[in-house]
N, C-alpha and C positions, 0 to 999 in steps of 0.2 A: 581539513577533510576528515570524514568519519567512516567512510566506506569506500573500498576500491576493489576493482577486479583487474587481473593481469592475464591476458591471453585466454580469457574464459571461453570454453568451447564445450558444446554438448552435441553428440551425434546419436541418432537413433537409427541403427543399421547404416544404410547408405545415405541417410538424410542428415545434413548438418543444420540443426535448429538454431544454435548460437555459435558464431564463428569468430573466435579470437578477439573477443570484446575487451577493450581497455577502457575503463570507466571509473570516474571518481564522483563522490557525492559529498558536498560540504553542508554548511549551515544555510540551507536554501530549499526552495521548492523546485525540483527538476521534474519535468514531465517526459515520459518515454512514449513516443508515438511511432506508428508505422503501419503498413497495410496488414490485412489479415494473413496470418502465417509468418509474420516477420520475426517472431521469436520472443515477443515481450513477456508473455506469461511464463515461458520456459526460463527466461532470464530471471524473473522474480523467484521461480522455484529453485534456481541455483543459488540465489542470494540467501534464501531462507532454509536451505538444507532439505527441501522436499525432493530435490534431485541431486545426484552426484555428478560433477562435471567429468567429461571425458579428458579434458586437459585444463590447465590454468588454475588460478587461485582466487579466493575471496578473502579479503582482509578487512578488519574492523578496528576502529580506534574510538572507543566510547568512554564514558565516565570522565576520568581526569585527563584523558587525551594523551597519556604517556605511552608511546610506542604502538605498533601495529600488532594485532593478533590474527593469526591464520585461522579462519573459521570454515575453511573449505569443506572439511569432513564433519562439521557439527550437524547433529540431528536437529530437526525443527524446534524441539523444546529447548535445546541448548542455545540455539540462535536467539530464541525469544528471551530466555533468561539473561543473555548477554546485553540485551537492550535494543533488539531489532524486532519490531512488531509489524503485523500485516493484516490487512483486510482482504476480502475475496470478491470476485465477480458475482458469485452467488451468495446471497445473505447467509451468514453462518452464525446463528445464535441458538441459545437454549429456548426453544419456542414455548415450552410450558412453564418456564420460570418467570418471575417478575423481572421487570427492567432493572431494578436494584440488584437482584440476585445475579443477573448476568454480569454486571460490572463488578460487583463485589467478589464473585468467584474468580474473575479474571485478575483482579487486583491481588487476591490471595495467592493465586497460582504464580504470580510474579514475585511473591514474597518469599519464595524458597521453601523452607521447612513447613510453613503453614499450608502449603498447597496440598499436603496429604490429609488435611482435615477440611477439605473444601465444602463438604455437605453438612457441617454442623450449623446450628442455628446462627443466624446473622448477628444476634446479640453477643455471641462469644467472640466476635471480631470487630470491636468498635472502630479500630483504626482503619480497617478496610471499608467499613460502611461510610465513614467520613470521607475517605478518598473517592468512593463511588458517588456519593452525593455531590461532591465538588465537580467531578467529571460530568455528571448528568446536568448540572447547572450550566456548565460550559457548552454542552451540545444541545441545550434547549429541551431536555427531557425531564427536568426536575419534577414537573407536575404529573409525570407518568411513572414515578418510581415504583408504585405498587401495582401497576398494570401488567397483566400477563403479556409477554413479549409477542406471542402469536397474534394478538388482537391489534397490534400497532399497524398503522398504514405502512406502505412500502417505503416511503420517504423516512418515516420515523424509525423503521428497522435499519435503514442505512445509517442514520444518526447513531443508533444503538451500536451498530458494528464499529463505528468510529470510536465510540465511548469505550468499547471493549479493547480496541487497539491501543487506546491511550492509557489504560490501566497499567500501573507499575512505572509510569513516567519514562517510556523508552526514549532513547536518543534518536532513533531512526524509525520512521513510519513508511511502510510500503503500501500504497493504496491502489487496489486493482479495480478500476472502473467504478468508483463510488457513486456516480450519478446514473448508472445503468437502470433503466426502468422507472426513473423518478420523474414526476411531472415538472413542467417548466417552472412553476412557483417553487417547488421543492429544490430544483437545481440552483436557483438563486440563493436559497438558504444554505445549501451544501457548499456552494462556492464561497460564501462568506465564512463558513465554518472552516474550510480548508485553508483559507487565508489566515484565519486566526491561529490554527494549529501550526502553520508554517512559521509563525512568528517565534516559536520557541522549540521547534523540532525540525530536524532534517527530514524532508518529505520527498519520496520518489513516487510519482503518480503515473499510472497507466490510465488513460482516459480517451474515449472516442469523441467526446463533444469538444470540438476545436475552439469554440467560444470560451468554454471553461479553461481549456489549456492555455489559451493566449492571455486570459485574465489573471490566472493564479501563478503562472510559471515565472521564475527568475531565469530559467534556462530550459532548453528543450533538446533532448537527445532523440535521434531518429534511427530506428532499426529497419533494415530491409534485407530480406533473405538471410537473416541471422547476423548481418554485419552492421556495425555502427557507421552510418554514412554521413552523419552531420551531428554537431553538438555546439549550440550557440544560443544567443539570446533570442527571444520570440520574434522580433522584427527580422533578424537575419534568417531565421528558419522560414518564416512566411515568404521572404523574398528569394529564397534559394530555388533555382530552377531544378536542381537535382531532387530536392524534396518535393517540389510540385509534381515532377514527373513520377516519383515513386509513390506518393501518397496523397498530397493535398489536392491535386487536380483542380487548381483554380480557386481554392478556398478564399472567401472573403468573410470578414467578421459578420456574424449574425446569419450566415448562410446555413443551409441544412447541414447537420453534423455528418462527418464522414463515417462510413461503415468501419467496423473494427472487429476485434477478436470475439468469437462466440464459443470458444472451447471452454470446457468446465474448469472450475477453480482449483481442482485437485492436480492440474498439470498434465492431464492426459494428452493434450494436443501440442501442436508446435507453434502456437501463437506467440 
C-alpha cells in the first residue's frame, strides 16, 4: 500500500461531506464512484492538501516504501513534491505555452530547487526537456511538442494534463474525470492511456463513464453521502444491490454513462 486514510472526515458547517472514510491504495487502478454529492472531489481535495480534514489522517508511503508519513497537514505543493500528483475535472494547463513547455515546467517544478527557475529558456534544462519528450511520446503528443496548448483539441488537452501529472514520475496519480467532455473516439484512446499509466503507477480515478471504470479498474470504491459503502472488484460492485440502489441504477456495459459530479475542480462543492 502507498496511500491510506484513517477516519477521514470533512464537515462544512452542518454538512458532512466525507464521513470517517477508511481507505487504502496499492499498486493498482482503483476507481472512486458514487452519486452527485457523494464526496468524491472533496475526498480528492483532502488527499492532496487542498482541504484540511475535520478529523482523521492521510498517510503516504512512497519512494523506497519504508514506513508511513503523515501528510494530513501538507500543503498541495508539499503533497505533490512527495510523489502524489493530480489532474482536475476542468482542464488545467498553461494555455499560451507550448505543449513541451507545459510538461517541461511541470518536470522542473517536481525537481525541487530548479523549480525557482521555471521560466528560463528550455535549453538551460536539457534533462527536463528529455523527460518532457519521453512523456509526450507516451501520451501520444510527441508531434505536438511545439504546438501552443490552447490550440489543441479537448481530447489532446486531456492528454496534456495527464502528461503534466506524470512529470516528475510520481508514485500516485489521482485522476479526476479525465474523460469529461471527450469524444467517443478520444475516450477509447484515453482508456488505453490510463491502462498504460496504471501499469507503473498507483492510480485513483474518479470517472462518470462506467464503461471506462469497468474496463480499467482493478478495484472500485463507492462513496454515498460521504461514506464508503462498498470496496471490491468490478464484478462484485456491478452485482451489488446496495451499489445499484445508490448509484448504478441498473447499469449494463455500453449503456449510457451515469451522471456524476459537476462541481468545479478547486473543491468548492461537496461532490
